[in-house]
GUMARMI-561289 format. One record per atom (N, C-alpha, C): residue in one letter; x, y, z. Coordinates in steps of 0.2 Angstrom, whole numbers, plus 5000, padded with zeros to 4 digits. Example, Ala and Ser with C-alpha at 12.3 -4.5 7.8 and 13.67 -1.06 7.14 Angstrom:
<recs>
A506649725039 A506249785039 A506649845039 S506449895035 S506849955036 S506450005039 
</recs>
This chain:
<recs>
M510050334218 M509650294219 M508950314214 D508650264212 D508050254206 D507550304210 K507050364206 K506750404208 K506150354210 L505850314207 L505150274208 L505550244214 L505850214215 L506050184221 L506150224227 K506350274227 K506650324232 K505850344233 D505450384227 D504450384230 D504050324233 L504350274230 L503950234235 L504050224242 L504850214243 L505050214249 L504750264254 M504650324253 M504550384256 M503650364257 A503250364252 A502750364253 A502350334260 P501850364263 P501350344268 P500850314264 G500650244270 G500350184269 G500350134273 I500150164280 I500150084285 I499650044282 S499449994286 S498849934283 S498149984283 G497749984279 G497250004280 G497250084277 Y497650114276 Y497850174273 Y498250184269 E498150174264 E498550144259 E498450194253 E497950224253 E497650284246 E498250294244 E498750334248 E499250384243 E499950334239 V500050274243 V500450214239 V500150184233 A499550184235 A498950154229 A498950184223 Q499050254223 Q498850314219 Q499550324214 L500150314219 L500750304216 L500850254213 I500650204214 I500850124210 I500350124204 K499750124206 K499550144200 K499650174195 T499850254195 T499850304191 T500450264187 E500950214189 E501550204187 E501350154180 L500950114185 L500750054182 L500150044174 E499950124174 E499750134169 E499950154163 K500650144164 K501150184158 K501350114155 S501250054158 S501349994153 S500849934153 C500449954156 C499749914157 C499249924153 D498849874150 D498249854149 D497649904152 S497649894159 S497049924162 S497349904170 V497249964173 V497349984180 V496849984184 K496649974192 K496049994197 K496249974201 I495850004207 I496050004214 I495249974215 D495249924219 D494649884220 D494449924227 N493749864229 N493449894233 N493949864242 F494249844239 F494749824248 F495449874248 G495549904241 G495949944243 G496649914240 N496449864235 N497149814230 N497349874224 V497949864224 V497949904216 V498049854211 I497549824205 I497749754200 I497549804194 S498349794191 S498349784186 S498349724180 K498349724174 K498449674167 K498549704162 K499049644160 K499549654152 K499449624152 G499149584142 G499149554138 G498649514139 N498649464133 N498149394133 N498449334131 G497949284135 G498249224131 G497849184136 K497949104137 K497549064140 K497649054148 K498149054149 K498549074158 K498549134160 K498249134167 K498249184171 K498849184175 I499249234177 I499849244180 I499749294183 M499849284192 M499849364195 M500449384199 I500549424200 I501149454202 I501049484209 A501149464214 A500849494221 A501549534225 T501149564227 T501649624231 T501349664235 H501349654244 H500949704247 H501349784247 M500949814248 M501249894248 M501149924255 D500849884259 D500549924266 D501449914270 E501349964274 E501849974278 E501549974286 I502149944292 I501849944298 I502050024300 G501750014307 G501650094310 G501050104315 L500850164316 L500350174322 L499750224319 A499350224325 A498650254324 A498550284330 V498250364329 V498250374336 V497650354338 K497550324346 K496950314351 K496850354356 Y497050414360 Y496850454363 Y497450504364 V497150554366 V497350634369 V497350644376 N497850644378 N497750674385 N497650754386 E497450774393 E497450854395 E498150884393 Q498750854393 Q499250914393 Q499350914386 G498950854381 G499150864374 G499550814371 F499850784376 F500350704375 F499850634368 I500150614366 I499650574360 I499950474363 Y499250464364 Y499450404364 Y499250354358 F499350294355 F499250284351 F499350184349 I499050154346 I499450084345 I499750074341 K499750004341 K500149984334 K500049964331 V500149964321 V499849934317 V500149884313 G500349824314 G500749774311 G501249764317 G501849724316 G502249684320 G502749754323 I502949784328 I503249814330 I503749804334 S504149804336 S504549774343 S504449844348 D504249854353 D504349924356 D504749944358 G505349884358 G506449934358 G506249974354 V505949974348 V506350024344 V506050094344 L505350104346 L505050154347 L505350204351 P505650214356 P505750284360 P506250324356 G505850364356 G506450434354 G506250444344 Q506050404342 Q505950394335 Q505350474333 R505550484327 R505250554323 R504850514321 V504150544320 V503550504317 V503150554314 I502750554309 I502250604306 I501550584305 I501050624310 I500550604311 I500050624302 K499650574298 K499450604292 K498950614293 S498650674296 S498050714296 S497850764291 Q497250754290 Q496750794286 Q496850854283 K497050894289 K497350954289 K497950954288 G498250904286 G499250934284 G499550884290 D499950874287 D500750814292 D500850874298 V500850824303 V501050864309 V501550804314 Y502150834312 Y502650794316 Y502850794324 G503150734326 G503050724333 G503650684333 I503850664342 I504250624345 I503950574350 I504050524346 I503950474354 I504250474360 G503950504365 G504250484371 G504050434377 T504650444383 T504450394388 T504550414394 K504350404401 K504750434405 K505550434405 P505950494406 P506850494407 P507050444411 P507450404409 P507650374412 P508150384421 H508150464421 H508550514425 H508050484431 L507350494428 L506650504433 L506450404436 Q506750354432 Q506550324432 Q506950244439 T506450194441 T506750184449 T507050134443 Q507550094449 Q507850044447 Q507549994443 E507149974446 E506649934444 E506149954436 E506250014436 E506050024428 E506450014424 K507050054426 K507450044422 K507849964417 N507649914423 N507749854422 N507149824416 K506649844417 K506249824410 K506349854404 I506049824396 I505849874392 I505149894394 V505149964389 V504650014392 V504249984387 T503549974388 T502649944382 T502550024379 H502249994371 H501950044369 H501450084372 D501150054376 D500550084380 D500850154385 N501450134385 N501850184392 N502050214388 M501950234380 M502450284376 M501850354376 F502250384371 F501650444368 F502050504363 I501550504360 I501850574355 I501950624358 D502350684357 D502350744359 D502450794353 I502050824350 I502050864344 I502250934345 G502350944353 G502251024356 G501851054358 C501251044360 C500651044361 C500451074366 A500051124370 A500151124376 A499451094380 N499051074377 N498351044378 N497851004373 R497550964375 R497250914371 R496650974367 D496451014369 D496051044363 D496751074358 E497051084356 E497751104352 E497851054349 V497751004350 V498050924347 V497650914343 L496850924347 L496250894341 L496150944338 A496351014336 A496351064332 A496951034325 K497250994327 K497650984322 K497550914319 I497450864322 I497350794320 I496750754323 D496450694322 D495750664323 D496050614327 I495650574330 I495850504335 I495950454327 G496150424328 G496250364322 G496650394314 D497050444317 D497450474310 D497950404310 Q498450394305 Q498850354303 Q499650404304 I499850364308 I500450394310 I501150334307 I501750364303 I502050334299 I502950364302 F503250314303 F504050354304 F504150404298 E504750454301 E504650494297 E505150464290 P504850474286 P505150454280 P505950474277 N506250404276 N506850424275 N507050354268 A507750384263 A507850334258 A508450354257 G508850314255 G509550344250 G510050284252 I510750284250 I511250254249 I511750244254 L511950184258 L512250174261 L513050194260 N513250144257 N513850124252 N513650084246 G513950104239 G513950064234 G513050044232 D512949984234 D512449944231 D512149924237 I512149954244 I511749934250 I511150024251 Y510850014250 Y510350034250 Y509750044259 Y509650114260 Y509050094265 Y508450134265 G508150134268 G507350174268 G506850144273 K506350214274 K505850194277 K505450134273 A504850094274 A504550054271 A504750004265 V505649984266 V505649924264 V505249874261 D505049844268 D504449814266 D504049844266 N503649834261 N503649794254 N503849854248 R503849904250 R504049934245 R504549924240 A505049904242 A505349844237 A505049814231 G504649764235 G504349714230 G503949754227 C503649814231 C503149854223 C503549874219 Y504049894221 Y504649914215 Y504949864209 A504749784210 A505249734206 A504349714203 M503849724205 M503149714201 M503049754196 I503249854198 I503049864193 I503549864188 K504349854188 K504649834183 K504649774178 I504249724182 I504049664180 I503549664174 M503149714176 M502749744171 M502749794167 E503149804166 E503549834161 E503949814155 K504349764158 K504649714154 K504349664152 I503849644155 I503749564153 I503549554146 V503449504142 V503049494136 V502849424134 V502449404134 V502049334136 V501649324133 N501349244129 N500749254129 N500249224135 A499949264138 A499649254146 A499449324147 E498749324151 E498649364154 E499149374162 V499249444162 V499849464169 V499449504173 Y499449494178 Y499149534183 Y499649554188 G499649624188 G500249654192 G499849684198 V500049644205 V499449664212 V499949694216 A499649764217 A499849784225 A499349754230 T499749734233 T498849714239 T498849754246 A498349764248 A498149804254 A498149754262 Q498449794266 Q498249744272 Q498549694274 E499449674271 E499649624272 E500049614281 E500149674283 E500549674288 E499949644294 V499249654292 V498849634297 V498349594295 G498849524292 G498149464293 G498349434285 L498749474280 L498649444273 L498049464269 K497749514272 K497049514269 K496949534261 G497249574260 G497249604251 G497249554248 A497749514249 A497849434245 A497449394245 K497049384250 K496549344248 K495949374243 T495749444245 T495149444238 T495549474234 S496149484231 S496149504225 S496549434222 S496949394226 S496849324223 S496049294221 F495549304223 F495149274223 F494649294216 A494649384215 A494449394209 A495149364201 V495649364204 V496149364199 V495849284196 N496149224200 N495849184200 N496349154194 P497249164197 P497749154192 P497949064194 D498249064187 D498448984188 D499248984190 F499649054191 F500149034197 F500049104199 A500449094204 A500449174207 A501249164210 L501449224207 L502249244210 L502149284215 I502449284221 I502449344228 I503149364228 I503249414229 I503849464230 I503849484236 D504349494241 D504349534247 D504849534251 T504949554257 T505549534259 T505649484265 T506349464264 T506349444272 T507049454277 T507149434281 T507549424287 T508349424285 A508749454285 A509449454283 A509849444290 G510249364289 G510349354297 G511349364298 D511449424292 D512249424291 D512449514296 V512049504302 V512149554307 V512349514315 P512849554317 P512949534326 P512349524327 G512449424331 G512149414335 G511649354334 I511749354327 I511149304324 I511749244319 E511549184323 E512049144320 E511549104315 A512049094309 A511949034302 A511248984303 K511448964308 K510848904311 K510048944310 V510248994310 V509449024314 V509349074306 S509849094304 S509449124296 S510549144292 S510349104287 S510949104285 S510949144276 L510349194278 L510349244272 L510749294272 K511149324265 K511649384268 K511449434262 I511349484265 I511349524258 I511749534253 G511549534246 G511949544242 G512149494239 S511949414243 S512149344239 S511649324236 G511149374236 G510449334228 G509949334231 I509349344227 I508649354229 I508649294233 S508049294240 S508249224241 S507349184239 I507449114237 I506849064236 I506649044242 T506049064244 T505749044248 T505348964249 L505548924254 L505148854251 L504548844255 I504748864261 I504448864269 I504148924273 E503548934275 E503349004278 E502948974287 A503449014291 A503148974297 A503148924299 S503548874297 S503648794300 S503048764297 G502748794293 G502148754289 G501648794288 R501448834293 R500848864293 R500748914290 G501248934287 G501148984279 G501248934275 T501348964267 T501448944262 T502048884262 I501948814259 I502248744257 I502148754249 V502848784248 V502848804240 V503048714236 S502448694231 S502648644229 S503248614228 N503248534226 N503948524223 N503848524216 K503348534211 K503148564206 K503648634206 I503348684211 I503748764210 I504248774213 R504648714218 R505148724220 R505648694216 K505648654211 K505848624206 K505948704201 M505548704199 M505448734193 M505848824195 M505848834201 M505848894204 M506748884203 L506948854207 L507748824207 L508048834200 E507848784198 E507948764189 E508248834186 T507548874187 T507648924183 T508248974185 A508448984192 A508949014194 A509649004191 R509548934191 R510148904189 R510448904183 E509848894178 E509948904171 E510148964167 N509949014174 N509949084170 N510549114174 N511049074176 N511449104180 N511249184186 I510449164189 I510549224193 I510649204199 K510749244205 K511149244211 K510649224217 H510749174219 H509949164224 H510249104231 Q509649104235 Q509949084241 Q509049054244 I509449004247 I508748964248 I508348984256 D507648984259 D507549014261 D506848964265 V507048954270 V506548914275 V506348934282 I505648974284 I505849014288 I505248974295 D505549004301 D505348964307 D504549004308 G504749084308 G504149164309 G504149184304 G503349224304 G503349234297 G503049214291 M502749264288 M502449234281 M502249274278 T502149274269 T501949314266 T501149304263 D501049364259 D500349344255 D500249284253 G500749244251 G500649164249 G500449124250 A500449144258 A500049094262 A499149114261 N498949134259 N498249154258 N498049124251 I498649164247 I498349144238 I498349084237 Y498949034240 Y498848964239 Y498348934239 M498148954246 M497448904248 M496848934245 N496848994241 N496148994238 N495848964234 R495148974232 R494948934228 R494948874230 E495148824222 E495448744223 E496248734226 G496448794226 G497248794227 G497548844220 I498048874226 I498348904218 I499148884217 L499548894212 L500248864213 L500548924213 T500848934219 T501148994220 T502049004221 A502349024220 A503149044222 A503249114228 I503749104230 I503949154233 I504649184234 L504849244232 L505249274232 L505549314237 S505949314240 S506149384246 S506649404245 V506649484246 V507349524245 V507749534253 P508349484255 P508549484261 P508649554263 T508549564268 T508349634272 T508649644278 R509049694282 R509149694289 R508649744295 Y508549744297 Y508149784302 Y507349794299 L507149734299 L506449734297 L506049764301 H505549764300 H504949824303 H505149864309 A505549904307 A506049964311 A505850044305 S506050084309 S506050154305 S506350154299 S506950114299 S507450104293 S507650044292 S507650024286 S508049934283 S508449954278 V508949914278 V509249884275 V509549834269 F509549844263 F509449784256 F510149824252 D510049764248 D510649764242 D510149764235 I510449824232 I509949844227 I510049774221 K510649734221 K510549694217 K510249624217 D510149624224 D509549554226 D509049594224 L508749644223 L507949664221 L507949664212 Q508749654210 Q508449664203 Q508649594200 A509049564205 A508849474203 A508249434203 A507849464209 A507149474210 A506849464204 I506849534199 I506449554194 I506849494187 E507249504187 E507549454182 E507249394182 L507249354189 L507049304189 L506449294187 S506049334191 S505149334190 S504949324184 I505549354179 I505149364171 I505349284171 K505949284172 K506249214167 K505649134171 A505449154177 A505149094180 A504449094176 I504249154174 I503549154174 I503549114165 E504149134163 E504149124154 E504249034156 K504449004161 K504648954160 K503848914163 F503548944167 F502848914168 F502548874163 L502348964157 L502248944151 L502248884147 K502948854149 K503148814144 K502748734148 L502748754154 L502748674158 L501948644155 
</recs>
């Protein structure tokens, strides 16, 4: 696995606490860009090249996670969810509390099934009935190690399952961050190209709004992940996307509550993929949206395209994707930007 990709997948950075991954991205972008800054909101904004047009490549860097809410007298930690996480994936997960005093490892616990009533066994345990065990005997011992409000991430992991099939924490959307960095390395066009890693996407697409207002691009290209449907229990009519079958070109998000890609950009993206023999799929989404939903409505409206890497097990402690789909995202992004500048 590419070292940069692994570093991005492993780095901490739940929504609002992106400083460490932001610094990693900033350091990488400084190798290829004319300028790089972290703005007041926490977005990383890089710029490369000159020209009459402004192009923005946006990809969010925050991940879903948890935050410390309360510690009881016995030393068990209660938490809130930051971003969309199914309660069902939490029990037994290993987590790291990113304390200013150092990393603190813990395990998410629940009332054991052996001691549950039959009624309790028939219900999904909700996160407010879970707790984190860090092996301390009381509240004071815990608060000597952590603070209320500390971010909590899933234990970092990244690797190769088989051949081109990769896995890792925070694939959503560190895969997109990797693509953006590689695009900024490779692209050479007569335009101002801005590579932006946005903050707080998972809790309201917030960094996309502030950063796109500042850049005010003529064209924005969003790179994110999307749910692959190639696992048991999902019918093709719900999701026909498959990992390894190409990058997904998203046309409509959240049944139209999110981005609706204009016919002009829709035609351009599909033509670019076909003309360059780039393997691709088409995504029309009932639920969920990307940074594009805020960017394309900013100022007087911004022409926006969305590319998404099909991914299994999104918003869990580990997700799975095909590296070839990510490479296709890089190639199609560069070709699409070149084509847009000729329109």
